[in-house]
Each structure stands twice: as structure tokens, then as C-alpha cells.
C-alpha positions as CSV (number, residue, x, y, z in Angstrom):
1,X,0.0,0.0,0.0
2,X,2.8,2.4,0.7
3,X,4.0,2.1,-2.9
4,X,1.0,4.0,-4.0
5,X,0.0,5.9,-0.9
6,X,3.4,7.6,-0.5
7,X,3.5,9.2,-3.9
8,X,-0.2,10.1,-3.8
9,X,0.3,11.8,-0.4
10,X,3.2,13.8,-1.8
11,X,1.0,15.0,-4.7
12,X,-1.9,15.8,-2.4
13,X,0.5,17.9,-0.2
14,X,1.7,19.7,-3.3
15,X,-1.9,20.6,-4.1
16,X,-2.4,21.9,-0.6
17,X,0.7,24.1,-1.0
18,X,-0.7,25.3,-4.3
19,X,-4.1,26.2,-2.8
20,X,-2.4,28.1,0.1
21,X,-0.8,30.3,-2.6
22,X,-4.1,30.9,-4.3
23,X,-3.3,28.7,-7.2
24,X,-5.2,25.8,-8.7
25,X,-4.3,22.2,-7.9
26,X,-1.3,20.9,-10.0
27,X,-2.2,17.2,-9.7
28,X,-5.3,15.0,-10.1
29,X,-4.7,11.2,-9.6
30,X,-6.7,8.2,-10.5
31,X,-6.2,4.6,-9.3
32,X,-6.4,2.4,-12.3
33,X,-5.6,-1.2,-13.0
34,X,-6.7,-4.4,-14.7
35,X,-9.2,-5.3,-12.0
36,X,-11.7,-3.3,-9.9
37,X,-10.0,-4.3,-6.7
38,X,-6.7,-5.8,-5.5
39,X,-5.4,-7.4,-2.4
40,X,-2.4,-5.9,-0.8
41,X,0.6,-7.6,0.7
42,X,-0.6,-6.6,4.2
43,X,-4.0,-8.2,3.7
44,X,-6.1,-5.1,3.0
45,X,-8.3,-5.0,-0.1
46,X,-8.2,-1.8,-2.2
47,X,-11.4,-1.3,-4.2
48,X,-12.9,1.1,-6.7
49,X,-10.0,0.8,-9.0
50,X,-10.8,2.3,-12.4
51,X,-10.1,0.4,-15.7
52,X,-6.9,1.0,-17.5
53,X,-7.6,4.2,-19.5
54,X,-6.9,5.1,-23.1
55,X,-4.0,7.5,-23.0
56,X,-4.0,10.1,-25.7
57,X,-1.8,13.2,-25.6
58,X,-3.8,16.2,-24.7
59,X,-2.5,19.8,-25.2
60,X,-1.6,21.3,-21.8
61,X,-1.8,18.0,-19.9
62,X,0.9,15.7,-18.7
63,X,0.3,12.1,-17.5
64,X,2.4,10.5,-15.0
65,X,1.9,6.7,-14.8
66,X,3.0,5.5,-11.3
67,X,3.8,1.8,-11.8
68,X,4.0,-0.4,-8.7
69,X,5.5,-3.8,-8.2
70,X,4.3,-6.7,-6.2
71,X,5.5,-8.3,-3.0
72,X,7.9,-11.2,-3.3
73,X,11.5,-11.9,-4.5
74,X,10.5,-12.3,-8.2
75,X,7.7,-10.7,-10.2
76,X,5.1,-13.0,-11.6
77,X,4.2,-11.4,-14.9
78,X,2.4,-14.4,-16.3
79,X,-1.0,-13.7,-14.6
80,X,-3.9,-12.5,-16.5
81,X,-3.8,-9.1,-14.7
82,X,0.0,-8.7,-15.3
83,X,-0.5,-9.5,-19.0
84,X,-3.3,-6.9,-19.3
85,X,-1.0,-4.3,-17.8
86,X,1.9,-5.2,-20.1
87,X,-0.4,-5.0,-23.2
88,X,-1.5,-1.5,-21.9
89,X,2.0,-0.3,-21.3
90,X,3.7,-1.6,-24.4
91,X,2.5,0.9,-27.0
92,X,3.1,3.9,-24.8
93,X,5.1,6.7,-26.3
94,X,6.9,8.2,-23.4
95,X,7.9,11.9,-23.7
96,X,9.0,14.4,-21.1
97,X,6.2,16.7,-20.1
98,X,3.6,14.6,-21.9
99,X,3.6,11.0,-20.8
100,X,6.1,10.1,-18.1
101,X,6.6,6.9,-16.2
102,X,7.4,6.6,-12.4
103,X,8.4,3.1,-11.3
104,X,8.2,2.4,-7.6
105,X,10.2,-0.6,-6.3
106,X,9.7,-3.6,-8.6
107,X,7.4,-1.6,-10.9
108,X,10.6,-1.2,-12.9
109,X,10.4,-5.0,-13.8
110,X,7.0,-4.5,-15.3
111,X,8.3,-1.4,-17.3
112,X,11.3,-3.4,-18.5
113,X,9.1,-6.4,-19.6
114,X,6.9,-3.9,-21.5
115,X,9.9,-2.6,-23.4
116,X,10.0,0.8,-21.8
117,X,13.5,0.7,-20.1
118,X,15.8,-0.3,-23.0
119,X,18.7,2.1,-23.3
120,X,17.5,4.0,-20.1
121,X,18.9,4.4,-16.6
122,X,16.7,2.7,-13.9
123,X,16.9,1.2,-10.5
124,X,14.7,-1.0,-8.3
125,X,14.7,-2.6,-4.9
126,X,18.0,-4.3,-4.2
127,X,16.4,-7.8,-4.2
128,X,15.2,-7.1,-7.8
129,X,18.4,-5.7,-9.4
130,X,19.4,-8.9,-11.0
131,X,15.9,-9.6,-12.2
132,X,15.8,-6.1,-13.9
133,X,19.1,-6.9,-15.7
134,X,17.7,-10.2,-16.8
135,X,14.4,-8.8,-18.0
136,X,15.9,-6.0,-20.0
137,X,19.7,-6.4,-20.7
138,X,19.8,-3.1,-22.5
139,X,18.6,-1.2,-19.3
140,X,21.4,0.6,-17.5
141,X,20.7,-0.7,-14.0
142,X,21.8,1.7,-11.2
143,X,22.8,0.0,-8.0
144,X,22.8,1.7,-4.5
145,X,20.6,4.5,-5.7
146,X,17.4,5.9,-4.0
147,X,16.0,6.9,-7.4
148,X,17.0,7.6,-11.0
149,X,15.7,9.8,-13.7
150,X,16.2,9.4,-17.4
151,X,14.1,11.7,-19.5
152,X,10.4,10.7,-19.0
153,X,11.4,7.7,-16.8
154,X,11.9,7.9,-13.1
155,X,12.5,4.8,-10.9
156,X,13.0,4.2,-7.2
157,X,14.6,1.6,-5.1
158,X,12.0,0.5,-2.7
159,X,8.7,1.1,-0.9
160,X,9.5,4.5,0.8
161,X,11.6,5.8,-2.0
162,X,8.5,6.4,-4.0
163,X,8.0,9.4,-1.8
164,X,11.4,10.7,-2.9
């Protein structure tokens, strides 16, 4: 839960700061996925998850896709849900200021499998570094890093680093 709650709270606080200055909110977020609910690693169920949207560039709008991993020492990307996410991600055209990707923890493995990390710098949780190398050998895997940025792709090393 912290993988998505941490970044969402940071964006919420940014909006609070904007309002305090008399400015409009800078961020709107939507929780989307291949199923309407999911069960977290700590046993809580998260519901009211919207379907994966059609992403089409819109003038004046920037989309940040925050991609989360799953608990465990290896990602299982053979499930029906994982395959749906991979099909949704694969055609994305990432571009700074328009469609950007934020990988929290092992979310980088999903991005790599979707073909979005080739020739890019990225990191992930230390337990998944080798898996990231195996999944996308052309990815420049950064070790011992809290987060990396490479154009429209940001990645972080673990649960709380999504806040960073």
C-alpha cells in the first residue's frame, strides 16, 4: 500500500501548497488497474480501481503513470492481470512533459518487460536488481541509488523511495 499511498500523499500535499498560494491544484490522480479491486501484501483490499484508460496526448496535460511492483522476491508477470498491464504499457510513447513513467520498487520490472526501459537508466529494490538486468539487458541498472531519472522515466529503489 505504501508504494502508491506515499507518492499520492506527496501529490496531495503539493496541491495543498498550491491552494495556500491561491493557485489551482497541480495534480489529479486516478487509481487504475486491470481489476476493480486488489489485495495488498498486508491483507487489505483496495477497491474502486478504475479500468486502465486510453491515454492520448492532450494539449496542456501531462500524464504520470506510477507503476507499482508486487511483494515477493520475483515478479510473476504471467498472470492475466499482469499480461493486461503489459499490453496496456507496451504501446506507450513516453515523452518528457507529456507521458512520463514513475516506477516504484519492482514496478521497474514491469516497465522493463513492457519494453520501456531499453537504453535507459533505472533502479529498483536491491532484491530485484538482477531480475531487472535479466528482464531488459539493455537497461542501465543503477545500484545503490534511491532513485534515478532518465528523460520521461523515473524509478525508485523501494517502498518509501516512491516518496522521494
